[in-house]
Structure formats: C-alpha cells, structure tokens
N, CA, C and O atoms as a GROMACS GRO file, in nm:
protein
  492
    1ALA      N    1  -4.413 -15.347 -17.155
    1ALA     CA    2  -4.359 -15.307 -17.026
    1ALA      C    3  -4.239 -15.215 -17.048
    1ALA      O    4  -4.167 -15.225 -17.147
    2VAL      N    5  -4.220 -15.126 -16.953
    2VAL     CA    6  -4.108 -15.033 -16.958
    2VAL      C    7  -3.984 -15.103 -16.905
    2VAL      O    8  -3.990 -15.162 -16.797
    3PRO      N    9  -3.871 -15.098 -16.979
    3PRO     CA   10  -3.750 -15.161 -16.928
    3PRO      C   11  -3.711 -15.103 -16.792
    3PRO      O   12  -3.730 -14.983 -16.769
    4LYS      N   13  -3.657 -15.186 -16.702
    4LYS     CA   14  -3.624 -15.141 -16.567
    4LYS      C   15  -3.527 -15.024 -16.567
    4LYS      O   16  -3.536 -14.937 -16.480
    5GLU      N   17  -3.433 -15.019 -16.663
    5GLU     CA   18  -3.338 -14.908 -16.663
    5GLU      C   19  -3.402 -14.775 -16.702
    5GLU      O   20  -3.337 -14.671 -16.693
    6ARG      N   21  -3.526 -14.776 -16.745
    6ARG     CA   22  -3.596 -14.653 -16.782
    6ARG      C   23  -3.720 -14.629 -16.697
    6ARG      O   24  -3.815 -14.568 -16.744
    7ARG      N   25  -3.720 -14.675 -16.574
    7ARG     CA   26  -3.839 -14.669 -16.492
    7ARG      C   27  -3.838 -14.556 -16.390
    7ARG      O   28  -3.913 -14.564 -16.293
    8THR      N   29  -3.759 -14.454 -16.408
    8THR     CA   30  -3.766 -14.337 -16.322
    8THR      C   31  -3.859 -14.237 -16.389
    8THR      O   32  -3.846 -14.212 -16.509
    9THR      N   33  -3.951 -14.180 -16.314
    9THR     CA   34  -4.052 -14.093 -16.369
    9THR      C   35  -4.043 -13.956 -16.304
    9THR      O   36  -4.011 -13.943 -16.186
   10VAL      N   37  -4.070 -13.854 -16.383
   10VAL     CA   38  -4.073 -13.718 -16.331
   10VAL      C   39  -4.218 -13.678 -16.313
   10VAL      O   40  -4.298 -13.691 -16.406
   11LEU      N   41  -4.254 -13.630 -16.195
   11LEU     CA   42  -4.389 -13.584 -16.165
   11LEU      C   43  -4.384 -13.433 -16.152
   11LEU      O   44  -4.313 -13.381 -16.066
   12TYR      N   45  -4.457 -13.361 -16.235
   12TYR     CA   46  -4.454 -13.216 -16.234
   12TYR      C   47  -4.540 -13.162 -16.120
   12TYR      O   48  -4.655 -13.202 -16.104
   13LEU      N   49  -4.483 -13.072 -16.043
   13LEU     CA   50  -4.552 -13.014 -15.928
   13LEU      C   51  -4.557 -12.863 -15.935
   13LEU      O   52  -4.606 -12.800 -15.841
   14GLY      N   53  -4.509 -12.804 -16.040
   14GLY     CA   54  -4.490 -12.659 -16.049
   14GLY      C   55  -4.618 -12.580 -16.058
   14GLY      O   56  -4.712 -12.606 -15.983
   15ASN      N   57  -4.623 -12.486 -16.146
   15ASN     CA   58  -4.732 -12.389 -16.154
   15ASN      C   59  -4.851 -12.442 -16.234
   15ASN      O   60  -4.917 -12.364 -16.303
   16GLN      N   61  -4.878 -12.568 -16.225
   16GLN     CA   62  -4.992 -12.625 -16.295
   16GLN      C   63  -5.115 -12.618 -16.206
   16GLN      O   64  -5.105 -12.599 -16.085
   17ASP      N   65  -5.232 -12.633 -16.268
   17ASP     CA   66  -5.355 -12.639 -16.191
   17ASP      C   67  -5.354 -12.771 -16.116
   17ASP      O   68  -5.369 -12.878 -16.176
   18THR      N   69  -5.337 -12.765 -15.985
   18THR     CA   70  -5.324 -12.888 -15.908
   18THR      C   71  -5.457 -12.927 -15.847
   18THR      O   72  -5.511 -12.856 -15.762
   19GLY      N   73  -5.508 -13.040 -15.891
   19GLY     CA   74  -5.630 -13.094 -15.835
   19GLY      C   75  -5.598 -13.175 -15.711
   19GLY      O   76  -5.483 -13.182 -15.667
   20SER      N   77  -5.700 -13.237 -15.655
   20SER     CA   78  -5.679 -13.311 -15.532
   20SER      C   79  -5.586 -13.429 -15.551
   20SER      O   80  -5.510 -13.464 -15.460
   21THR      N   81  -5.589 -13.492 -15.669
   21THR     CA   82  -5.501 -13.605 -15.693
   21THR      C   83  -5.356 -13.562 -15.686
   21THR      O   84  -5.273 -13.631 -15.626
   22HIS      N   85  -5.323 -13.446 -15.746
   22HIS     CA   86  -5.185 -13.396 -15.740
   22HIS      C   87  -5.145 -13.365 -15.597
   22HIS      O   88  -5.031 -13.389 -15.557
   23LYS      N   89  -5.240 -13.311 -15.519
   23LYS     CA   90  -5.208 -13.280 -15.379
   23LYS      C   91  -5.182 -13.409 -15.302
   23LYS      O   92  -5.091 -13.413 -15.218
   24ILE      N   93  -5.260 -13.512 -15.329
   24ILE     CA   94  -5.239 -13.641 -15.264
   24ILE      C   95  -5.101 -13.695 -15.303
   24ILE      O   96  -5.025 -13.741 -15.217
   25LEU      N   97  -5.070 -13.689 -15.431
   25LEU     CA   98  -4.942 -13.741 -15.477
   25LEU      C   99  -4.827 -13.663 -15.415
   25LEU      O  100  -4.729 -13.723 -15.371
   26TYR      N  101  -4.838 -13.531 -15.411
   26TYR     CA  102  -4.730 -13.452 -15.353
   26TYR      C  103  -4.714 -13.485 -15.205
   26TYR      O  104  -4.603 -13.499 -15.155
   27SER      N  105  -4.827 -13.498 -15.137
   27SER     CA  106  -4.822 -13.532 -14.995
   27SER      C  107  -4.754 -13.667 -14.974
   27SER      O  108  -4.672 -13.682 -14.884
   28ARG      N  109  -4.789 -13.765 -15.056
   28ARG     CA  110  -4.729 -13.897 -15.043
   28ARG      C  111  -4.580 -13.893 -15.076
   28ARG      O  112  -4.501 -13.958 -15.009
   29ILE      N  113  -4.542 -13.817 -15.180
   29ILE     CA  114  -4.400 -13.805 -15.215
   29ILE      C  115  -4.326 -13.742 -15.100
   29ILE      O  116  -4.219 -13.790 -15.061
   30TYR      N  117  -4.382 -13.635 -15.044
   30TYR     CA  118  -4.316 -13.565 -14.936
   30TYR      C  119  -4.295 -13.656 -14.816
   30TYR      O  120  -4.190 -13.655 -14.753
   31ASN      N  121  -4.398 -13.736 -14.787
   31ASN     CA  122  -4.390 -13.824 -14.670
   31ASN      C  123  -4.308 -13.950 -14.694
   31ASN      O  124  -4.279 -14.023 -14.599
   32MET      N  125  -4.269 -13.977 -14.819
   32MET     CA  126  -4.186 -14.093 -14.848
   32MET      C  127  -4.045 -14.074 -14.791
   32MET      O  128  -3.973 -14.171 -14.771
   33ASN      N  129  -4.008 -13.952 -14.767
   33ASN     CA  130  -3.874 -13.922 -14.723
   33ASN      C  131  -3.879 -13.866 -14.582
   33ASN      O  132  -3.985 -13.863 -14.519
   34THR      N  133  -3.768 -13.820 -14.532
   34THR     CA  134  -3.763 -13.757 -14.402
   34THR      C  135  -3.825 -13.618 -14.414
   34THR      O  136  -3.877 -13.582 -14.520
   35LEU      N  137  -3.820 -13.541 -14.308
   35LEU     CA  138  -3.872 -13.405 -14.313
   35LEU      C  139  -3.793 -13.317 -14.410
   35LEU      O  140  -3.843 -13.215 -14.456
   36MET      N  141  -3.672 -13.356 -14.440
   36MET     CA  142  -3.589 -13.281 -14.534
   36MET      C  143  -3.563 -13.369 -14.657
   36MET      O  144  -3.462 -13.439 -14.661
   37PRO      N  145  -3.652 -13.365 -14.756
   37PRO     CA  146  -3.630 -13.450 -14.873
   37PRO      C  147  -3.505 -13.406 -14.949
   37PRO      O  148  -3.462 -13.291 -14.940
   38LYS      N  149  -3.449 -13.498 -15.025
   38LYS     CA  150  -3.333 -13.468 -15.108
   38LYS      C  151  -3.373 -13.365 -15.213
   38LYS      O  152  -3.474 -13.381 -15.281
   39THR      N  153  -3.295 -13.259 -15.224
   39THR     CA  154  -3.322 -13.156 -15.324
   39THR      C  155  -3.198 -13.134 -15.409
   39THR      O  156  -3.085 -13.150 -15.364
   40VAL      N  157  -3.222 -13.098 -15.534
   40VAL     CA  158  -3.115 -13.061 -15.626
   40VAL      C  159  -3.163 -12.942 -15.708
   40VAL      O  160  -3.283 -12.918 -15.720
   41SER      N  161  -3.070 -12.869 -15.763
   41SER     CA  162  -3.106 -12.755 -15.848
   41SER      C  163  -3.120 -12.801 -15.992
   41SER      O  164  -3.077 -12.911 -16.029
   42VAL      N  165  -3.181 -12.718 -16.073
   42VAL     CA  166  -3.194 -12.747 -16.215
   42VAL      C  167  -3.055 -12.763 -16.277
   42VAL      O  168  -3.034 -12.850 -16.361
   43SER      N  169  -2.961 -12.680 -16.237
   43SER     CA  170  -2.825 -12.691 -16.292
   43SER      C  171  -2.759 -12.823 -16.250
   43SER      O  172  -2.682 -12.880 -16.327
   44ASP      N  173  -2.789 -12.873 -16.128
   44ASP     CA  174  -2.738 -13.004 -16.087
   44ASP      C  175  -2.791 -13.113 -16.179
   44ASP      O  176  -2.718 -13.204 -16.217
   45ILE      N  177  -2.918 -13.103 -16.215
   45ILE     CA  178  -2.978 -13.200 -16.307
   45ILE      C  179  -2.907 -13.195 -16.441
   45ILE      O  180  -2.876 -13.299 -16.499
   46GLN      N  181  -2.882 -13.075 -16.491
   46GLN     CA  182  -2.816 -13.061 -16.620
   46GLN      C  183  -2.676 -13.122 -16.618
   46GLN      O  184  -2.632 -13.180 -16.718
   47LYS      N  185  -2.607 -13.112 -16.507
   47LYS     CA  186  -2.469 -13.162 -16.497
   47LYS      C  187  -2.462 -13.310 -16.460
   47LYS      O  188  -2.377 -13.383 -16.511
   48ASN      N  189  -2.552 -13.355 -16.373
   48ASN     CA  190  -2.540 -13.490 -16.316
   48ASN      C  191  -2.670 -13.570 -16.324
   48ASN      O  192  -2.700 -13.646 -16.232
   49TYR      N  193  -2.745 -13.555 -16.431
   49TYR     CA  194  -2.877 -13.619 -16.434
   49TYR      C  195  -2.869 -13.771 -16.414
   49TYR      O  196  -2.952 -13.826 -16.341
   50ARG      N  197  -2.774 -13.839 -16.474
   50ARG     CA  198  -2.768 -13.984 -16.464
   50ARG      C  199  -2.744 -14.027 -16.320
   50ARG      O  200  -2.808 -14.120 -16.272
   51LYS      N  201  -2.653 -13.961 -16.251
   51LYS     CA  202  -2.622 -13.993 -16.112
   51LYS      C  203  -2.746 -13.971 -16.024
   51LYS      O  204  -2.776 -14.053 -15.937
   52ILE      N  205  -2.818 -13.862 -16.047
   52ILE     CA  206  -2.937 -13.829 -15.967
   52ILE      C  207  -3.050 -13.928 -15.997
   52ILE      O  208  -3.117 -13.974 -15.904
   53PHE      N  209  -3.071 -13.963 -16.125
   53PHE     CA  210  -3.174 -14.060 -16.160
   53PHE      C  211  -3.143 -14.196 -16.099
   53PHE      O  212  -3.231 -14.262 -16.046
   54ASP      N  213  -3.017 -14.237 -16.108
   54ASP     CA  214  -2.978 -14.367 -16.052
   54ASP      C  215  -3.001 -14.371 -15.902
   54ASP      O  216  -3.045 -14.473 -15.848
   55LYS      N  217  -2.971 -14.260 -15.833
   55LYS     CA  218  -2.992 -14.256 -15.688
   55LYS      C  219  -3.141 -14.266 -15.655
   55LYS      O  220  -3.180 -14.333 -15.560
   56ALA      N  221  -3.225 -14.198 -15.733
   56ALA     CA  222  -3.370 -14.205 -15.710
   56ALA      C  223  -3.420 -14.348 -15.729
   56ALA      O  224  -3.504 -14.395 -15.653
   57LYS      N  225  -3.368 -14.416 -15.829
   57LYS     CA  226  -3.408 -14.555 -15.852
   57LYS      C  227  -3.358 -14.646 -15.740
   57LYS      O  228  -3.432 -14.731 -15.692
   58ARG      N  229  -3.234 -14.628 -15.700
   58ARG     CA  230  -3.171 -14.715 -15.601
   58ARG      C  231  -3.233 -14.699 -15.462
   58ARG      O  232  -3.260 -14.797 -15.394
   59THR      N  233  -3.255 -14.573 -15.420
   59THR     CA  234  -3.302 -14.547 -15.284
   59THR      C  235  -3.454 -14.547 -15.273
   59THR      O  236  -3.508 -14.556 -15.162
   60LYS      N  237  -3.524 -14.537 -15.386
   60LYS     CA  238  -3.672 -14.529 -15.388
   60LYS      C  239  -3.722 -14.403 -15.317
   60LYS      O  240  -3.840 -14.395 -15.280
   61GLU      N  241  -3.634 -14.304 -15.298
   61GLU     CA  242  -3.673 -14.178 -15.235
   61GLU      C  243  -3.683 -14.070 -15.342
   61GLU      O  244  -3.603 -14.068 -15.435
   62PRO      N  245  -3.780 -13.979 -15.329
   62PRO     CA  246  -3.795 -13.874 -15.430
   62PRO      C  247  -3.681 -13.772 -15.421
   62PRO      O  248  -3.622 -13.752 -15.315
   63VAL      N  249  -3.654 -13.711 -15.533
   63VAL     CA  250  -3.558 -13.601 -15.540
   63VAL      C  251  -3.637 -13.480 -15.590
   63VAL      O  252  -3.693 -13.483 -15.699
   64ILE      N  253  -3.640 -13.375 -15.511
   64ILE     CA  254  -3.712 -13.254 -15.548
   64ILE      C  255  -3.616 -13.162 -15.623
   64ILE      O  256  -3.509 -13.129 -15.573
   65VAL      N  257  -3.656 -13.120 -15.744
   65VAL     CA  258  -3.574 -13.031 -15.824
   65VAL      C  259  -3.622 -12.888 -15.800
   65VAL      O  260  -3.740 -12.857 -15.814
   66LEU      N  261  -3.527 -12.804 -15.762
   66LEU     CA  262  -3.558 -12.664 -15.732
   66LEU      C  263  -3.525 -12.576 -15.852
   66LEU      O  264  -3.420 -12.589 -15.915
   67SER      N  265  -3.616 -12.486 -15.882
   67SER     CA  266  -3.592 -12.383 -15.983
   67SER      C  267  -3.614 -12.250 -15.913
   67SER      O  268  -3.722 -12.224 -15.860
   68ASN      N  269  -3.513 -12.167 -15.911
   68ASN     CA  270  -3.516 -12.041 -15.836
   68ASN      C  271  -3.548 -12.066 -15.689
   68ASN      O  272  -3.624 -11.992 -15.627
   69ASN      N  273  -3.488 -12.170 -15.634
   69ASN     CA  274  -3.504 -12.210 -15.493
   69ASN      C  275  -3.647 -12.246 -15.454
   69ASN      O  276  -3.682 -12.239 -15.336
   70LYS      N  277  -3.729 -12.283 -15.551
   70LYS     CA  278  -3.866 -12.328 -15.524
   70LYS      C  279  -3.885 -12.466 -15.585
   70LYS      O  280  -3.834 -12.492 -15.694
   71PRO      N  281  -3.960 -12.555 -15.517
   71PRO     CA  282  -3.985 -12.688 -15.575
   71PRO      C  283  -4.053 -12.676 -15.710
   71PRO      O  284  -4.151 -12.604 -15.725
   72ASP      N  285  -3.999 -12.747 -15.809
   72ASP     CA  286  -4.054 -12.742 -15.943
   72ASP      C  287  -4.105 -12.878 -15.988
   72ASP      O  288  -4.218 -12.890 -16.033
   73VAL      N  289  -4.020 -12.981 -15.976
   73VAL     CA  290  -4.060 -13.117 -16.013
   73VAL      C  291  -4.001 -13.215 -15.912
   73VAL      O  292  -3.907 -13.183 -15.838
   74ALA      N  293  -4.058 -13.334 -15.911
   74ALA     CA  294  -4.003 -13.442 -15.828
   74ALA      C  295  -3.964 -13.557 -15.919
   74ALA      O  296  -4.038 -13.592 -16.011
   75ILE      N  297  -3.851 -13.614 -15.893
   75ILE     CA  298  -3.806 -13.733 -15.966
   75ILE      C  299  -3.826 -13.850 -15.871
   75ILE      O  300  -3.771 -13.852 -15.760
   76ILE      N  301  -3.906 -13.947 -15.916
   76ILE     CA  302  -3.930 -14.064 -15.832
   76ILE      C  303  -3.916 -14.190 -15.915
   76ILE      O  304  -3.932 -14.188 -16.037
   77ASP      N  305  -3.888 -14.298 -15.849
   77ASP     CA  306  -3.879 -14.429 -15.911
   77ASP      C  307  -4.015 -14.466 -15.968
   77ASP      O  308  -4.118 -14.432 -15.910
   78TYR      N  309  -4.016 -14.535 -16.082
   78TYR     CA  310  -4.142 -14.571 -16.149
   78TYR      C  311  -4.233 -14.655 -16.060
   78TYR      O  312  -4.354 -14.631 -16.056
   79ASP      N  313  -4.178 -14.751 -15.989
   79ASP     CA  314  -4.261 -14.835 -15.902
   79ASP      C  315  -4.326 -14.752 -15.791
   79ASP      O  316  -4.439 -14.778 -15.751
   80SER      N  317  -4.252 -14.652 -15.741
   80SER     CA  318  -4.309 -14.563 -15.639
   80SER      C  319  -4.423 -14.481 -15.698
   80SER      O  320  -4.524 -14.457 -15.631
   81LEU      N  321  -4.406 -14.437 -15.823
   81LEU     CA  322  -4.513 -14.363 -15.890
   81LEU      C  323  -4.638 -14.450 -15.902
   81LEU      O  324  -4.750 -14.402 -15.878
   82GLU      N  325  -4.621 -14.575 -15.939
   82GLU     CA  326  -4.736 -14.665 -15.950
   82GLU      C  327  -4.805 -14.681 -15.814
   82GLU      O  328  -4.928 -14.685 -15.808
   83ASP      N  329  -4.728 -14.691 -15.707
   83ASP     CA  330  -4.787 -14.700 -15.573
   83ASP      C  331  -4.867 -14.574 -15.542
   83ASP      O  332  -4.975 -14.581 -15.484
   84LEU      N  333  -4.813 -14.458 -15.581
   84LEU     CA  334  -4.883 -14.331 -15.558
   84LEU      C  335  -5.012 -14.324 -15.639
   84LEU      O  336  -5.116 -14.280 -15.589
   85ARG      N  337  -5.007 -14.368 -15.763
   85ARG     CA  338  -5.127 -14.370 -15.848
   85ARG      C  339  -5.234 -14.460 -15.786
   85ARG      O  340  -5.352 -14.424 -15.784
   86LYS      N  341  -5.193 -14.576 -15.738
   86LYS     CA  342  -5.288 -14.668 -15.676
   86LYS      C  343  -5.351 -14.605 -15.552
   86LYS      O  344  -5.472 -14.615 -15.532
   87ALA      N  345  -5.269 -14.540 -15.469
   87ALA     CA  346  -5.321 -14.475 -15.348
   87ALA      C  347  -5.418 -14.362 -15.384
   87ALA      O  348  -5.521 -14.347 -15.318
   88ALA      N  349  -5.386 -14.285 -15.487
   88ALA     CA  350  -5.475 -14.176 -15.529
   88ALA      C  351  -5.607 -14.232 -15.582
   88ALA      O  352  -5.714 -14.178 -15.551
   89TYR      N  353  -5.601 -14.339 -15.660
   89TYR     CA  354  -5.722 -14.402 -15.712
   89TYR      C  355  -5.808 -14.454 -15.599
   89TYR      O  356  -5.930 -14.434 -15.599
   90GLU      N  357  -5.747 -14.522 -15.503
   90GLU     CA  358  -5.822 -14.574 -15.389
   90GLU      C  359  -5.885 -14.462 -15.308
   90GLU      O  360  -5.996 -14.478 -15.257
   91ALA      N  361  -5.815 -14.349 -15.293
   91ALA     CA  362  -5.871 -14.234 -15.221
   91ALA      C  363  -5.990 -14.177 -15.295
   91ALA      O  364  -6.090 -14.139 -15.234
   92GLU      N  365  -5.981 -14.169 -15.428
   92GLU     CA  366  -6.094 -14.119 -15.507
   92GLU      C  367  -6.215 -14.210 -15.494
   92GLU      O  368  -6.327 -14.162 -15.480
   93ILE      N  369  -6.194 -14.341 -15.499
   93ILE     CA  370  -6.303 -14.437 -15.484
   93ILE      C  371  -6.368 -14.422 -15.346
   93ILE      O  372  -6.490 -14.421 -15.334
   94LYS      N  373  -6.285 -14.411 -15.243
   94LYS     CA  374  -6.336 -14.396 -15.106
   94LYS      C  375  -6.421 -14.269 -15.095
   94LYS      O  376  -6.530 -14.273 -15.036
   95ASP      N  377  -6.373 -14.157 -15.151
   95ASP     CA  378  -6.448 -14.031 -15.146
   95ASP      C  379  -6.579 -14.042 -15.223
   95ASP      O  380  -6.681 -13.991 -15.178
   96THR      N  381  -6.576 -14.108 -15.338
   96THR     CA  382  -6.697 -14.124 -15.420
   96THR      C  383  -6.801 -14.208 -15.346
   96THR      O  384  -6.918 -14.173 -15.344
   97LEU      N  385  -6.757 -14.318 -15.286
   97LEU     CA  386  -6.850 -14.403 -15.212
   97LEU      C  387  -6.909 -14.330 -15.091
   97LEU      O  388  -7.027 -14.349 -15.059
   98ALA      N  389  -6.829 -14.248 -15.025
   98ALA     CA  390  -6.879 -14.170 -14.912
   98ALA      C  391  -6.984 -14.069 -14.958
   98ALA      O  392  -7.084 -14.049 -14.890
   99ALA      N  393  -6.962 -14.006 -15.073
   99ALA     CA  394  -7.059 -13.909 -15.126
   99ALA      C  395  -7.189 -13.979 -15.165
   99ALA      O  396  -7.297 -13.925 -15.141
  100ILE      N  397  -7.180 -14.097 -15.223
  100ILE     CA  398  -7.300 -14.174 -15.259
  100ILE      C  399  -7.376 -14.212 -15.134
  100ILE      O  400  -7.499 -14.199 -15.128
  101GLU      N  401  -7.305 -14.259 -15.033
  101GLU     CA  402  -7.369 -14.299 -14.907
  101GLU      C  403  -7.440 -14.179 -14.843
  101GLU      O  404  -7.552 -14.192 -14.794
  102GLU      N  405  -7.374 -14.064 -14.843
  102GLU     CA  406  -7.435 -13.943 -14.786
  102GLU      C  407  -7.561 -13.903 -14.864
  102GLU      O  408  -7.662 -13.865 -14.805
  103GLY      N  409  -7.554 -13.913 -14.997
  103GLY     CA  410  -7.670 -13.881 -15.080
  103GLY      C  411  -7.786 -13.974 -15.055
  103GLY      O  412  -7.901 -13.929 -15.047
  104GLU      N  413  -7.759 -14.102 -15.041
  104GLU     CA  414  -7.865 -14.199 -15.013
  104GLU      C  415  -7.928 -14.173 -14.876
  104GLU      O  416  -8.049 -14.186 -14.859
  105LYS      N  417  -7.846 -14.136 -14.778
  105LYS     CA  418  -7.896 -14.106 -14.644
  105LYS      C  419  -7.987 -13.983 -14.649
  105LYS      O  420  -8.094 -13.982 -14.589
  106GLU      N  421  -7.944 -13.879 -14.722
  106GLU     CA  422  -8.026 -13.759 -14.734
  106GLU      C  423  -8.156 -13.788 -14.808
  106GLU      O  424  -8.260 -13.729 -14.776
  107LEU      N  425  -8.152 -13.878 -14.906
  107LEU     CA  426  -8.273 -13.916 -14.978
  107LEU      C  427  -8.371 -13.985 -14.884
  107LEU      O  428  -8.490 -13.956 -14.887
  108GLN      N  429  -8.322 -14.076 -14.800
  108GLN     CA  430  -8.407 -14.147 -14.706
  108GLN      C  431  -8.464 -14.054 -14.600
  108GLN      O  432  -8.576 -14.075 -14.552
  109GLU      N  433  -8.388 -13.950 -14.563
  109GLU     CA  434  -8.433 -13.855 -14.462
  109GLU      C  435  -8.522 -13.746 -14.521
  109GLU      O  436  -8.567 -13.657 -14.449
  110GLY      N  437  -8.546 -13.752 -14.650
  110GLY     CA  438  -8.632 -13.652 -14.714
  110GLY      C  439  -8.565 -13.516 -14.733
  110GLY      O  440  -8.635 -13.416 -14.746
  111LYS      N  441  -8.436 -13.511 -14.735
  111LYS     CA  442  -8.364 -13.385 -14.750
  111LYS      C  443  -8.334 -13.351 -14.896
  111LYS      O  444  -8.264 -13.254 -14.925
  112THR      N  445  -8.388 -13.431 -14.988
  112THR     CA  446  -8.364 -13.407 -15.130
  112THR      C  447  -8.494 -13.364 -15.197
  112THR      O  448  -8.603 -13.384 -15.144
  113ALA      N  449  -8.480 -13.305 -15.313
  113ALA     CA  450  -8.597 -13.262 -15.390
  113ALA      C  451  -8.583 -13.312 -15.533
  113ALA      O  452  -8.473 -13.315 -15.588
  114LYS      N  453  -8.695 -13.352 -15.592
  114LYS     CA  454  -8.694 -13.395 -15.731
  114LYS      C  455  -8.727 -13.276 -15.818
  114LYS      O  456  -8.824 -13.203 -15.793
  115VAL      N  457  -8.647 -13.256 -15.921
  115VAL     CA  458  -8.669 -13.146 -16.015
  115VAL      C  459  -8.658 -13.200 -16.156
  115VAL      O  460  -8.590 -13.300 -16.181
  116ALA      N  461  -8.727 -13.133 -16.248
  116ALA     CA  462  -8.727 -13.178 -16.388
  116ALA      C  463  -8.609 -13.120 -16.466
  116ALA      O  464  -8.558 -13.182 -16.559
  117THR      N  465  -8.566 -13.000 -16.426
  117THR     CA  466  -8.458 -12.935 -16.499
  117THR      C  467  -8.359 -12.874 -16.401
  117THR      O  468  -8.388 -12.856 -16.283
  118LEU      N  469  -8.242 -12.843 -16.452
  118LEU     CA  470  -8.140 -12.777 -16.372
  118LEU      C  471  -8.186 -12.637 -16.333
  118LEU      O  472  -8.161 -12.591 -16.221
  119ALA      N  473  -8.254 -12.570 -16.424
  119ALA     CA  474  -8.304 -12.435 -16.395
  119ALA      C  475  -8.400 -12.437 -16.277
  119ALA      O  476  -8.398 -12.346 -16.194
  120GLU      N  477  -8.482 -12.539 -16.268
  120GLU     CA  478  -8.575 -12.553 -16.156
  120GLU      C  479  -8.499 -12.571 -16.024
  120GLU      O  480  -8.540 -12.518 -15.921
  121LEU      N  481  -8.390 -12.644 -16.029
  121LEU     CA  482  -8.309 -12.665 -15.910
  121LEU      C  483  -8.244 -12.536 -15.863
  121LEU      O  484  -8.228 -12.514 -15.743
  122LEU      N  485  -8.206 -12.450 -15.956
  122LEU     CA  486  -8.136 -12.328 -15.922
  122LEU      C  487  -8.227 -12.214 -15.876
  122LEU      O  488  -8.178 -12.107 -15.839
  123LYS      N  489  -8.356 -12.234 -15.878
  123LYS     CA  490  -8.451 -12.129 -15.835
  123LYS      C  491  -8.441 -12.104 -15.688
  123LYS      O  492  -8.513 -12.019 -15.635
   0.00000   0.00000   0.00000
C-alpha cells in the first residue's frame, strides 16, 4: 500500500492522445470542483509544491497546473483518483454490455451476415 503522505497523484491531461477514458477522467475532475477549479502555474508548483500538494490532499479538490496559460496537468488526491478509475471502468463495462446487447438484437433481427474472412466482410 502507498503511505498516506504520498497519496497525491498527478494525472496528465496535456498534448497526449486522449482516449475516452481520459475524457471521462477529465470531465469528472472538472466537475469535482466549482465552475472555476483551482489553478496554479508551473512556476507556482516549482516554488510551493508541498503547500499545493497538501491542499489537494486536504480539500480533495483537483488543482489544475497551467503551462503557458493552458491546462497541462491536474493534481488530485490519490483516493479521488481511485474513485475516477472506478467510474471510468464502470462506464467502459456499461458501454461494452450495451454494444453486446445491440449486437445480439441485430443478430435476432437478421441484420447480421456470416463471413469466413475479413476480406469477405469488406467486399
């Protein structure tokens, strides 16, 4: 287990390839706070990282770090990150089950075709 004093996690939101899970996580982080989430600059982090990390842990609210006045990363409490991961996992399961249900319905309605190869399907 991770010691409690080291349970603040940084979630990267910058110029990475963001899949749906990252979008879900960002949306949940954004909604964890008011319409104006706490923001700090990269230089603030360099000068006061301990104070900022402690506040994120204490308040359970994300802190958005700005680089060139654009959101770059979010600092969130570890327990909040785990809640976000659980929510993302549950959303993925829900989407997967819905896709399976839709596929089964289309199979019963005769809207599917059986093919031997992928090439045959693409014809």
